[in-house]
N, C-alpha and C positions, 0 to 999 in steps of 0.2 A: 793739725800736722802738715797737711798739705802746704799751708802758709809759711810754717816753720822750714820744710824741705825746700819751697821755692826760694825763701828768704836767705837759707843758707847757701845753696847754689848761686843764686844771682849775686848776693853781697858779702858771702863768706860765713866762715864759722861763728865768728862773734855775733854778727847779724842773726845767725840760725837760732843760737841759743838764747839770745836776746828777746826775739820773736816767742820763742817756746816758752820763756819766763813770763812774758805779758800775758800770754793765753793760759798758763796756769794761775796766775794771780786772778783773772776773770772768772775763771771755771770755779776756783776754789772759793771765791766771795760768793758766787752764785749757788753754789753748793750749801753753802753756809746758810744763806736767805733761805733756800727751800728747806732745809731741815727745821729752821725756826718756824718759819711761816704756816707750813703745813702740818702741825702739830696736832689741830683742833679741827673738829668739823662737827655738823648739828645746829639747828636753830638755836639751841639753849645755850651754846658758847660763843654766840655773837661777840661778846665783850673780849673772851678769850682770843678770838681769831682776831680781831682788830688789833690786841696789844701785841700779839705775835707776829703779826704783819711789819707793824711797827718798830719792834725790837729786830727782826730779822732784816729789816731795812737799814737801819741804824748799825747794826753788826756788822753787816756787808759793807757799808762805806769805811768803816773803820778799820776792817779786816783788809780792805782792798789798800788804803792809805798804808796800814803797817806793812803790809807785804812790797809794796813799792818801795818803802824807806829801807827795809831790808835789802832788798836787791840793789838799791842805789848805794847803800852803804857795803854791802858783802861781796858783790861780783865785780871783778875786775879782769880784763876789759869787758866793758859794756856799750851797747850801742843803743842809746835811748830812743832814737827814732824807731828803732826794729820793736823794742820793747813796748811801746806805746802801740805800733800798728798790730803787734799779736793781741794787745789787750782789745783793741777796737775791733779787730777781726772776730774775736770769740763773741764779742758784745753784739755785733753786726748779725753774726750768724743765728742767735737765739732771736733776735729781732725779725729778722727775715723769714724764719721757721713759722713765727706766728702770723706773719702775711700770708705764707704758703697754706696753712690751715685755714686761715679766714677765706681765701679764693678757691679752695678745693671743694667742688659741688658735691662730692660724695658724702661729706659731713654735715 
């Protein structure tokens, strides 16, 4: 949200909503992965866990590609650099959250 606002203020409204769409693509694809990957738990369902992770990751990649295609076809005007910047910013946020958890001495 902050990246979208900053992009919108600095580069204009088109860049702002383009960055928002990129962030929503990343968020949607990752939510789908989480839904598919974490349905099973326990030692007896190891095979199902591995299959659900694989299906979640493949679905995530397909969903992200389909959403990018829909945005490129359906949204005019569009700022592609801002779209990809929003996407990468959301991916980077989740990756940096893992680093913060790893370096936190309280856990």
